[in-house]
N, C-alpha and C positions, 0 to 999 in steps of 0.2 A: 522550385523544390524543398524542400522540408530543411531545419533546421539542421544548420553546419552545415548547409551548400549539398546535401545528400537526397539521393531522388525523391519525388514528392508521396510519402506516407502511406504506406498499405496497411490494411490489417494484420495483423501476427498472434497468436496464441502466445501467450504469459507460461502455459503452463506443459503446451511442447514447449517448451525454452527453458524453464523449469528439469523435466525432465530430460531432459539432452546432457545437462549441464550433472544433473546425480552422478549422469556414466562416466562421466570429464572428469567427474572426481574421483568414484571408483573408482576411474586409472590410477592414479594418483597413491590413493591410499589406497593400499591393501587393509586398514581397520577400518573403516565405515563402514555400515551398515549402515538398511532402509527399509524402515516401520509404513504398512498401510492396513487403514481398516475395512477392507473389502471394497476400496474404489480404485487398485490402484491403475484401470485404466481410464476417471478420467481425473485423479492426481494427474497421470503420465508417469507416476514412479513402476509401470509397468517394466518402460525402457531397462530402468536398472534391470527390474526381477528379471530378466532375458535374458541379459553382458552375465550378471552376477548373480545368479539362483541362489548358488550358498549366502546372499551374506544381507537374502531378503525375505522379509516373514512377514507376510498376512497375520494377522489376526483375528479378522473376525471385524466381522460390528462389536467389539466392545474398546470403544475409545478410550475408554479412560485408563481402564488396561494396557494397552497403546503404548500410554503414556509410562506409566511405574517399569512399564518393560520397557522402555525407552531409555529411562532415567538409570534405570538397574545395568543396563548397556555401558551407558556412559561412563558412569561410576566403576565401572571397568574397565577401562580405558577406552572404547567406542569413541568415533566421530561420528553422530544419528540426527536424519535425517526420516522425523514419526511427518506425517503426509497425510490427510483426511480431509476433508468440509471444514469451512470455516465453525460454520453453524457446531460444527462434532466439536472442533479441538479448540474454542474459545468457549462455547457453551457447558456440551454435556461436558467436558473434560477439565473444567475449570481446576477446579480442587485439589486434582492431582497435578496440575503443570502450575499451580503455585505453592505448592506441597511435594511431590516429587521432585521438578525438577529445578525451579525457580531456588529453595528454599533450601537447596543442594548442589547449585552452583553445576547445572549437570548435564556439561557440553550436547545437548539436544538442538537440534533445528528444526524449527515445525511449516512445514509448508502446507499452510491450509490455499486451500481454492475453493474458491464459490461465495467469495465474500459480496454484502452490499446485494445493492438492489437487482441488480442485472443476473443473479440465479432468474432471476426474470419468471415461467410457470410455473418452477416451484413455489413459491409464491412464501407467505409471512413467516411459516417457522423455516424453512432455510434461508431466507433474506437476513441475515444477523449485519446488523448497521451499529455493532454495541463492541465490535469485537476491539479494534483499537484502540477504545478506553481501556474496557479492560486489561489486553496486554504491556500496554506503555503503564498502569500500573501498580505492576508485578513490578519491584523488584531483581534487578540482575536481569533484566531480560528486556533484548535489544527487540525495536522494534523496525521493521521495513515493510514501504508499501508499494511496489513499481508503476511507473507508466507505459511498458512497455514488454519487451519480449526482450530487449537487449540488456536493459537497466535488467532487468531478471537475469537474468544471466549473470550478472555481472556483481545483484546483488548475492548470489547464492554462494560464490565464488569466494563473494566477502565476508556472508556469517560464518563460513565450514574455515577461515579461516580464522575468525574471531572464536576466542575460549568462551564460551557460556552459553544459555539459551539463549533459543532467538524463534521470532516470531514472525513470517512474512510472507502475507495477502496479497492472492491474487484471484484474478475475478474467474466467470465462467465466458464469457463474450473476448475473445479477439480484439486488440487493444489497437491504434494505428499507433504504427512504429513513428518516432516523435524523439531521439534523444541518438545520440551513436555509443551510446552505450557505458556514456562515464560513470564509473558510481563510486562513490568513497562515503564510508559510517561516519554518520557528523557532519556529511556538507551537502550542503544546498545546491542547485548547479542552476547559475542563472540562464535560461532557455532562449531571453526573447528581452532584450533594454528596453527602458522606462524612467521617466524622471516623474511621472502624475501620478501614476497610481502603481501598488505590487498585489499582484495576484500571486497566494501563494498556491498551488497545487498539487492534488493527487491522487495515486492509482486511475482510476474511467476519468477521473477529471482532467486527467494533465492535456491530454489533446484538444480538447472545449475550451480551456486557458489559454494554449497557444492561437485556440480561432478566434478569439475572445479580443485574443493583444491588438490579431489583427485585423481584427474588426477598427478596434477604437483608433489605431493607428492608422488607415483610411480617414479620416475623422480629423484628424489632427492633434489626438491623445497618444502619450506613449507608458504606455501599460509595460512594466516589467513581468517577468514569469520567472518562477519558482521553485522547481520542481523539488520538493517537501518529501524524495521518497523516504530518505532516513529520517524519520519518524521519534525516534529514541535509539541511540544520542540523538537530540538533531542541531542545523549551527546557527547558535542566537547569535554570533557575529553582523553573518551572513541578516539574518533575518533585519536585526535590530537595524544597520547600515541601511537596509529598504524601508525599517519604515523614518529614519534620519532623513532618507534622501528622499521620499514621493509622499511622505505625511497620510500615507490610507492604505492597508490591506482589503483587499478581498481574498478573500478562504473558499475555495470547492473543493468537495471529498463528496464521497460517496459516504456517507455514514451518519451518525447523529449527531445534528449541533452541540449536541449538549457535552460529551467527551470527546471530543473529537481531536483530529488536529488545525483547528477554528478554537477550543478551546486554549489547549494548549497556544496556540497564536499567539488571541484576545491576554491569557494569564502575562509569559510572556513579555510583550510588552508594556502590559501595563507597570509593571512593577517596575522597568528600566528605560520605557521611552514611551505613554502613550501618546496613541494615536488612535482614528476610529479603525473597527475593525468591523468588517458584517462577515457576517458570516455565510456558506448555501453550504447543504448539506438536505440531509433526509434529518425534518421538523420532529417531534416528543413522539411517532405516531410505532404502527407496527406498517411493513408491506400486502405486498398484492395481488395475486397472480395476472402474470396478461406478459407482452412478448417486453426481452429486457431495455430494449432503447425507448417504447411508451411505456412501460413503468417510473423511467428514465424523468420524460418532461411530465410525468402523473406528477408528481415529488417535486417539483420546483428544481430541476439542475439539467434544462434543455434549453436551448442558443439566447432564446430574446429572453427569460428570466434571466441568464448570466447577467447579461447586455444592461438589461433593466435595472438592475441591483448595482454593476459597474454605474452607467449614469447617476443615480442615485445620491453614491457615495462621491463621485466626481463632483457632484452640487451641493453638498451637503461639507467639500472644504472648500469649495468659495470657486473650483478649480476651468466650472462651466458653469454658463448660468440660468 
């Protein structure tokens, strides 16, 4: 059985969940428009385009221009979703996101697919692992990194209902469905209980976090798992309560450890309730081409490394010998 007594987890496409939810939102909101940069088949905005061709705009391979158009449409009263690969949304178009969207507090939701190392064979040029840090550093920007398809659908609805800019990061790979889809901005969901260690996870690392918690539980170690899908705003009360109650935090993310969720957790706890925080993510390097999960393993995000880091952290805290 999976989380919440659901059937055993199965892999599902977060991009499909995003595309289907856009269609649902478009049915309810006749002012909503969707933009894409010649990648609608990959981002799944093509589903919206087929249903609402008069409200779908493919601007071509011009991501900065797409963000500027999106801002203009939003400032004229539209709810706007603009989608492309994360490397283009956060990298190629960063200045337009900053100046046109965030500075103007434009109601633009950026659906960024193909984030992280799991782009796999596309290699370092497309494996952006800096985007969460870039986007959470922007004033007025909401940042969400769902870990499965149900959460993606719920998060898409949540950002549509919340005025202002938002960045929704999704992988290319299908991920195991491990939640019931409950999602609220600013809320971290506890998916597994535990008093010995807290595991904070986002995106592709959520299912591995739950697998690690179960592995530790078999050894008598209670590892709490927090789904930190809402990166900005984040759930400070739940995070600090976990720090007080477990005394150590392991952060798992498919992102550079320098500026991602690990850095957020470390700074937040340091200011309010200092405990050891171990950041497990991508080191200060670019990625490389390879099969998605083999690349993850190569960069230290495989199950054995996760278990070793958890046990070492527990040893540091004196909870195991």
